[in-house]
C-alpha positions in Angstrom: -75.5 -98.6 -35.3 -73.8 -95.4 -34.0 -75.0 -92.0 -35.1 -75.5 -88.5 -33.7 -79.3 -88.5 -33.9 -79.2 -85.1 -35.7 -79.4 -84.0 -39.3 -76.2 -84.7 -41.2 -75.0 -81.2 -41.9 -71.5 -80.5 -43.2 -69.0 -81.0 -40.4 -67.1 -77.9 -39.3 -63.6 -78.1 -40.7 -60.9 -78.1 -38.1 -58.6 -75.1 -38.7 -55.1 -75.8 -39.8 -52.7 -74.2 -37.4 -51.1 -71.2 -38.9 -50.1 -69.3 -35.8 -46.4 -68.9 -34.7 -45.5 -71.2 -31.8 -45.9 -69.4 -28.5 -42.8 -70.9 -26.8 -40.6 -73.9 -26.5 -37.6 -75.2 -28.4 -38.1 -75.6 -32.2 -37.7 -79.3 -32.1 -41.1 -79.4 -30.3 -42.9 -77.4 -33.0 -45.1 -78.9 -35.6 -44.2 -78.6 -39.3 -47.0 -76.2 -39.9 -45.6 -74.0 -37.1 -42.0 -74.2 -38.3 -42.9 -73.2 -41.8 -44.9 -70.2 -40.6 -42.2 -69.1 -38.2 -39.4 -69.4 -40.8 -41.5 -67.4 -43.3 -42.2 -64.7 -40.8 -38.5 -64.5 -39.7 -39.6 -65.5 -36.2 -36.8 -68.1 -36.3 -34.2 -69.0 -38.8 -34.1 -72.3 -40.6 -30.6 -72.8 -39.3 -31.9 -72.3 -35.7 -34.5 -75.0 -36.3 -32.1 -77.5 -37.6 -29.6 -76.9 -34.9 -32.4 -77.5 -32.2 -33.4 -80.7 -34.1 -29.8 -81.9 -34.1 -29.5 -81.1 -30.3 -32.6 -83.3 -29.8 -31.1 -86.1 -31.9 -27.9 -86.0 -29.9 -30.0 -86.3 -26.7 -32.3 -89.1 -27.5 -31.1 -91.0 -30.6 -28.2 -92.9 -28.9 -30.8 -94.9 -27.0 -33.4 -95.2 -29.7 -31.2 -95.7 -32.9 -33.9 -94.3 -35.2 -31.7 -92.1 -37.4 -28.7 -94.0 -38.6 -27.0 -91.6 -41.0 -26.7 -87.8 -41.0 -25.0 -85.3 -43.1 -25.1 -82.3 -40.7 -23.0 -80.0 -42.9 -25.2 -80.4 -45.9 -28.4 -80.0 -43.8 -27.1 -76.7 -42.3 -26.1 -75.5 -45.7 -29.5 -76.2 -47.1 -31.1 -74.4 -44.1 -28.9 -71.4 -44.7 -30.1 -71.3 -48.3 -33.7 -71.2 -47.1 -32.8 -68.3 -44.8 -31.2 -66.4 -47.7 -34.3 -66.9 -49.8 -36.4 -65.2 -47.1 -33.9 -62.3 -46.7 -34.1 -61.7 -50.5 -37.9 -61.8 -50.5 -38.0 -64.8 -52.8 -41.0 -67.2 -52.9 -40.6 -70.0 -50.4 -42.0 -73.5 -50.5 -44.7 -74.9 -48.2 -42.2 -76.8 -46.1 -39.7 -73.9 -45.8 -37.2 -74.9 -43.2 -39.0 -78.0 -42.0 -36.7 -80.9 -41.0 -37.6 -84.2 -42.6 -36.1 -87.7 -42.3 -35.8 -90.1 -45.3 -36.1 -93.9 -45.1 -33.0 -96.0 -46.0 -34.8 -97.7 -48.9 -35.0 -94.6 -51.2 -32.3 -92.6 -52.8 -30.6 -89.5 -51.4 -27.9 -88.2 -53.7 -24.4 -89.3 -52.6 -25.6 -91.6 -49.8 -25.9 -95.4 -49.6 -29.4 -96.8 -50.3 -28.7 -99.8 -48.1 -32.3 -100.8 -47.4 -31.0 -102.4 -44.2 -28.8 -105.0 -45.9 -25.0 -105.4 -45.8 -25.0 -106.4 -49.4 -25.8 -102.8 -50.4 -23.6 -100.8 -48.2 -21.8 -99.5 -51.3 -24.9 -98.8 -53.3 -24.4 -95.0 -53.6 -27.3 -93.1 -55.1 -26.3 -91.0 -58.1 -29.2 -88.7 -57.6 -32.2 -88.1 -55.3 -35.3 -90.2 -55.7 -38.4 -88.3 -57.0 -40.0 -88.0 -53.5 -36.8 -86.5 -52.1 -36.7 -84.1 -55.0 -40.3 -83.0 -54.3 -39.6 -82.5 -50.5 -36.4 -80.4 -51.3 -38.4 -78.3 -53.8 -40.9 -77.7 -51.1 -38.2 -76.3 -48.9 -37.8 -79.2 -46.5 -34.3 -79.9 -45.0 -33.2 -83.6 -45.0 -31.7 -84.1 -41.6 -31.0 -87.8 -41.7 -31.8 -91.3 -42.8 -34.1 -93.7 -40.8 -33.5 -97.3 -40.0 -35.4 -100.2 -41.6 -35.3 -104.0 -41.4 -33.4 -105.8 -44.4 -35.2 -105.3 -47.6 -37.9 -103.3 -45.6 -39.7 -106.6 -45.0 -40.6 -107.0 -41.3 -42.8 -105.3 -38.8 -39.7 -105.1 -36.5 -36.9 -102.7 -37.4 -33.4 -104.2 -36.9 -30.6 -105.2 -39.2 -27.0 -106.3 -39.2 -25.7 -102.9 -40.3 -27.3 -100.5 -37.8 -28.9 -102.8 -35.1 -32.3 -102.4 -33.5 -34.5 -99.3 -33.3 -36.2 -99.0 -29.9 -39.7 -98.0 -29.3 -39.7 -94.7 -27.2 -42.8 -95.7 -25.2 -41.3 -99.1 -24.0 -38.4 -101.2 -25.3 -40.5 -104.3 -24.6 -42.5 -103.9 -27.9 -41.6 -103.4 -31.5 -40.8 -100.0 -32.9 -42.7 -101.1 -36.0 -41.5 -101.9 -39.5 -40.5 -101.4 -41.9 -40.6 -97.7 -41.4 -39.7 -98.1 -37.8 -36.9 -95.6 -37.7 -39.3 -93.1 -39.3 -42.0 -93.6 -36.7 -39.5 -93.3 -33.8 -37.9 -90.2 -35.3 -41.2 -88.4 -35.2 -42.4 -89.8 -31.9 -39.2 -88.8 -30.2 -39.1 -85.3 -31.5 -36.3 -85.7 -33.9 -38.2 -84.3 -36.9 -41.8 -83.3 -37.5 -42.2 -85.2 -40.8 -40.7 -88.5 -41.7 -40.8 -90.3 -45.1 -42.0 -93.9 -45.1 -43.1 -96.7 -47.5 -45.8 -99.2 -47.1 -46.6 -102.5 -48.9 -48.1 -104.4 -46.0 -48.5 -101.8 -43.2 -44.9 -100.3 -43.1 -46.2 -96.8 -42.5 -49.3 -97.4 -40.6 -47.9 -100.0 -38.2 -44.9 -97.9 -37.1 -47.4 -95.0 -36.7 -49.6 -97.3 -34.5 -46.9 -98.6 -32.2 -45.2 -95.2 -31.8 -48.3 -93.1 -31.2 -48.0 -90.9 -34.3 -50.0 -90.1 -37.5 -49.2 -92.3 -40.6 -50.6 -91.8 -44.0 -50.3 -94.5 -46.7 -51.1 -92.6 -49.9 -52.8 -94.3 -52.9 -50.1 -96.1 -55.0 -49.2 -93.6 -57.8 -50.0 -90.5 -55.7 -46.4 -90.0 -54.7 -43.7 -90.9 -57.2 -41.7 -94.0 -56.3 -38.8 -94.0 -58.9 -35.3 -93.8 -57.5 -32.2 -94.3 -59.7 -30.7 -97.3 -57.9 -33.8 -99.4 -58.5 -33.4 -101.9 -61.3 -36.8 -103.6 -61.5 -40.1 -103.5 -59.7 -42.5 -106.5 -59.9 -46.2 -106.1 -60.1 -46.7 -106.3 -56.4 -44.4 -103.3 -55.7 -46.0 -101.4 -58.6 -49.6 -102.0 -57.5 -49.5 -102.3 -53.7 -46.5 -100.4 -52.5 -47.1 -96.7 -51.5 -45.3 -93.9 -49.7 -46.4 -91.2 -47.3 -45.6 -89.1 -44.3 -45.4 -90.0 -40.6 -46.1 -86.9 -38.5 -47.0 -85.3 -35.2 -50.4 -84.1 -36.5 -53.0 -84.6 -39.2 -52.3 -81.0 -40.4 -48.5 -81.9 -40.8 -49.6 -85.1 -42.7 -51.6 -83.0 -45.1 -48.7 -80.6 -45.6 -46.3 -83.6 -46.1 -48.5 -85.4 -48.6 -49.0 -82.3 -50.7 -45.2 -81.8 -50.9 -44.4 -85.4 -51.5 -46.9 -85.7 -54.4 -45.7 -82.7 -56.3 -44.5 -84.0 -59.6 -43.6 -87.5 -60.8 -40.2 -87.2 -62.2 -39.1 -90.4 -64.0 -41.8 -92.5 -62.4 -44.1 -93.8 -65.2 -46.6 -95.0 -62.5 -47.1 -91.5 -61.0 -50.7 -90.2 -61.5 -51.3 -86.4 -61.6 -54.5 -87.1 -59.8 -56.9 -84.5 -58.3 -56.0 -83.9 -54.6 -59.0 -82.0 -53.3 -62.7 -82.8 -53.8 -65.7 -80.6 -53.0 -67.0 -83.2 -50.5 -63.8 -83.9 -48.6 -65.1 -82.2 -45.5 -68.7 -83.4 -45.7 -69.8 -86.0 -43.1 -70.6 -89.3 -44.8 -71.7 -92.8 -43.9 -69.0 -94.6 -42.1 -68.5 -98.4 -42.1 -67.4 -99.4 -38.6 -65.5 -102.7 -38.8 -65.1 -104.1 -35.3 -65.3 -107.8 -36.2 -62.7 -109.6 -38.2 -63.0 -113.3 -39.2 -60.4 -115.5 -37.7 -59.0 -113.2 -35.0 -60.4 -111.6 -31.8 -59.8 -107.8 -31.4 -58.2 -106.9 -28.1 -60.1 -104.8 -25.7 -58.0 -101.6 -26.1 -58.4 -101.9 -29.9 -62.2 -102.1 -29.5 -62.2 -99.2 -27.1 -60.2 -97.1 -29.6 -62.7 -97.9 -32.4 -65.7 -96.8 -30.2 -63.9 -93.6 -29.2 -63.2 -92.7 -32.8 -66.7 -93.7 -33.8 -68.1 -91.5 -31.2 -66.1 -88.5 -32.3 -67.2 -88.9 -35.9 -70.8 -89.3 -34.9 -70.8 -86.2 -32.8 -69.4 -84.4 -35.9 -72.4 -85.5 -38.0 -71.0 -88.7 -39.6 -73.4 -91.6 -39.6 -71.5 -94.6 -38.2 -72.8 -98.1 -38.8 -71.4 -101.5 -38.0 -70.6 -103.2 -41.4 -68.8 -106.2 -42.7 -66.3 -105.0 -45.2 -64.8 -107.2 -48.0 -63.1 -110.3 -46.7 -59.8 -109.3 -45.1 -58.5 -112.9 -45.0 -59.0 -113.1 -48.8 -56.9 -109.8 -49.1 -54.1 -111.5 -47.2 -54.3 -114.6 -49.4 -54.1 -112.5 -52.6 -51.1 -110.5 -51.1 -49.3 -113.7 -50.3 -49.9 -115.2 -53.7 -48.6 -112.1 -55.5 -46.0 -110.7 -53.3 -44.4 -113.9 -51.9 -44.3 -115.5 -55.4 -42.3 -112.4 -56.6 -40.1 -112.7 -53.6 -39.1 -116.2 -55.0 -37.5 -114.4 -58.0 -34.4 -113.4 -56.0 -35.3 -111.6 -52.8 -35.5 -114.7 -50.6 -32.0 -115.8 -51.8 -30.7 -112.2 -51.2 -32.2 -112.3 -47.7 -30.4 -115.6 -47.0 -27.2 -114.2 -48.3 -27.2 -111.4 -45.6 -26.5 -114.1 -42.9 -29.1 -112.7 -40.6 -31.1 -115.6 -39.1 -34.0 -113.3 -37.9 -34.9 -111.8 -41.3 -34.4 -115.3 -43.0 -36.8 -116.9 -40.5 -39.4 -114.2 -40.8 -39.3 -114.2 -44.6 -39.3 -118.0 -45.0 -42.2 -118.4 -42.5 -44.1 -115.8 -44.4 -43.5 -117.6 -47.7 -44.6 -120.9 -46.2 -47.9 -119.4 -45.1 -49.0 -119.5 -48.7 -48.9 -122.5 -51.0 -46.7 -121.9 -53.9 -48.4 -120.8 -57.1 -47.5 -121.5 -60.7 -47.8 -118.9 -63.5 -51.5 -119.6 -63.9 -52.0 -119.2 -60.1 -50.2 -116.0 -60.1 -52.3 -114.7 -63.0 -55.4 -115.8 -61.2 -54.3 -113.9 -58.0 -53.9 -110.7 -60.1 -57.4 -111.2 -61.5 -58.9 -112.0 -58.1 -57.2 -108.8 -56.7 -59.2 -106.8 -59.4 -62.4 -108.4 -58.1 -61.5 -107.6 -54.5 -60.9 -104.0 -55.4 -64.3 -103.9 -57.2 -66.0 -105.1 -53.9 -64.3 -102.3 -52.0 -65.6 -99.8 -54.6 -69.1 -101.2 -54.1 -68.8 -100.7 -50.3 -67.4 -97.1 -50.8 -70.4 -96.3 -52.9 -72.5 -96.9 -49.8 -70.0 -96.0 -47.1 -67.4 -93.6 -48.4 -65.3 -94.0 -45.3 -64.3 -97.1 -43.3 -63.2 -97.1 -39.7 -61.3 -100.2 -38.8 -58.4 -101.4 -36.7 -54.9 -100.7 -37.7 -53.9 -104.0 -36.0 -56.1 -106.4 -34.2 -53.8 -106.6 -31.3 -51.8 -104.1 -29.2 -48.2 -103.4 -30.2 -46.3 -106.8 -30.6 -43.4 -108.0 -28.4 -40.1 -108.2 -30.1 -39.5 -111.4 -32.1 -43.2 -112.2 -32.5 -42.6 -113.0 -36.1 -39.8 -115.5 -35.4 -41.8 -118.6 -34.2 -43.3 -121.3 -36.3 -45.2 -121.2 -39.6 -48.4 -121.5 -37.6 -47.4 -118.5 -35.4 -46.8 -116.5 -38.6 -50.2 -117.5 -40.0 -51.7 -116.2 -36.7 -49.7 -113.0 -37.0 -50.8 -112.4 -40.5 -54.4 -112.6 -39.3 -53.6 -110.1 -36.6 -52.2 -107.8 -39.3 -54.9 -108.4 -41.8 -56.4 -104.9 -41.7 -52.9 -103.6 -42.8 -52.2 -106.3 -45.4 -55.7 -106.3 -47.1 -55.8 -102.5 -47.6 -52.3 -102.7 -49.2 -53.3 -105.6 -51.4 -56.2 -103.6 -52.6 -54.1 -100.5 -53.5 -56.1 -98.2 -51.2 -55.0 -95.3 -49.1 -55.0 -95.7 -45.3 -54.5 -93.3 -42.4 -53.6 -94.3 -38.8 -54.8 -91.9 -36.1 -53.7 -92.2 -32.5 -56.5 -92.3 -29.9 -54.8 -92.9 -26.6 -52.7 -95.1 -24.5 -53.5 -98.5 -22.9 -51.0 -100.3 -20.5 -48.4 -97.6 -21.4 -48.6 -98.5 -25.1 -50.2 -96.3 -27.8 -53.4 -97.4 -29.5 -55.3 -96.0 -32.4 -57.5 -96.7 -35.5 -57.3 -96.8 -39.2 -59.4 -94.9 -41.7 -59.7 -96.2 -45.3 -61.4 -94.5 -48.3 -61.4 -94.9 -52.1 -58.4 -94.4 -54.3 -57.0 -90.8 -54.3 -59.4 -89.7 -51.5 -56.6 -89.0 -48.9 -58.1 -85.6 -48.0 -61.3 -87.3 -47.0 -59.3 -89.4 -44.6 -57.3 -86.5 -43.3 -60.4 -84.4 -42.5 -62.1 -87.3 -40.6 -58.7 -87.9 -38.9 -58.7 -84.3 -37.7 -62.0 -84.8 -36.0 -60.7 -87.9 -34.1 -57.4 -86.1 -33.3 -59.3 -83.1 -31.9 -61.1 -85.5 -29.5 -58.1 -87.6 -28.5 -55.1 -85.2 -28.5 -51.5 -85.5 -29.7 -50.0 -88.4 -27.8 -46.3 -87.7 -28.1 -46.6 -84.0 -27.4 -48.4 -85.0 -24.1 -45.6 -87.5 -23.4 -42.8 -84.8 -24.1 -44.4 -82.6 -21.4 -43.6 -85.4 -18.9 -39.9 -85.6 -19.9 
């Protein structure tokens, strides 16, 4: 048991930065600082975008995170924001803030390739709902970020755009499937990146790149985009979107903008965002043992560091066994991989990329095929699993657990045998089980070990993202902002 030994009084809320940045090039600023500076006329939106593009020109050639840019349109959008300010018009919460958009959602007039050569000509007739929300908030779309084919690996590379490199070390993965998003933030190419997550695709790139990554509750952020023809149950119930950012405050700002209106998405929920007890210290379930896999020492150290920060702030942290993560992985496999058999596996093979074919086929072979009855039972079992999480959250409203059981993986770790893939799925079970249960999850960096980032995952009940973000701010205040520290050494 880890606790502070003092009365659990409300934790002091960490102030959201609202000051203007003191110095430095605008690409170094946080989203909260950019918005404040643009509103005050301290800097123009055009100047911010030009600074960001200069940074992209400097670092992106070696990292390959942003693979498509429409500079003219971005500068025109920035000029429109500046004109709004000059005319004294109301400005959105992301006024002038550069954002990147993942290749698997629609941006009007651009190809939604999702990393596959088969969709190079799939031009979006309109923006996806999340992009509409970001633009409405005043954000400037500066580019599209790389993803593996069909956004279905924890490693970002594809036959169209090639590999995205981790800015800390090229020896390990840049994450996936929102690998380009994670790198674009980590390298200072934008303060907010859009990502999607059905098995860790926001949280894992955040983990390996040393940034904040928030997987919102499915339904919180609208998922509709015009080029999508159909979404099976797994995508509807497990897939989520969210921001990857420098800071927790930026993640909060990005979430509020992304969730503003559902558009054509019938699954969007106009759910309450803020609760009276978001900032109150609560009992925390510390998960530092996971069946079937050993946590590496730096992962355990990160959990202890985060637990200590929360305990000091008045949270009561106790070691607890949460609902079976292995069971969550099995349910995920039975639902998602069964659905992949309805066309996606054949589409993956048609690309002609042996790496994505190997990864997807090995993942499919990890789970015995299920018939219609088995698929229906898996959906029912998922409901039971979610109920178990609810029971736990009634006792422990917050869970502190690994993002991944191991440090960032070497390239190609998913290209071995089926047995290797099963072991990898166990390593990634904290990512997969949370997604399978349709819960929100937040990755928070805590430090560096062996020149690689490390951090922790916070999980709470559905639509309790603000509880996650407040607890995340406490950990962030203790651990610092990893990539800002790294930039100072450049």
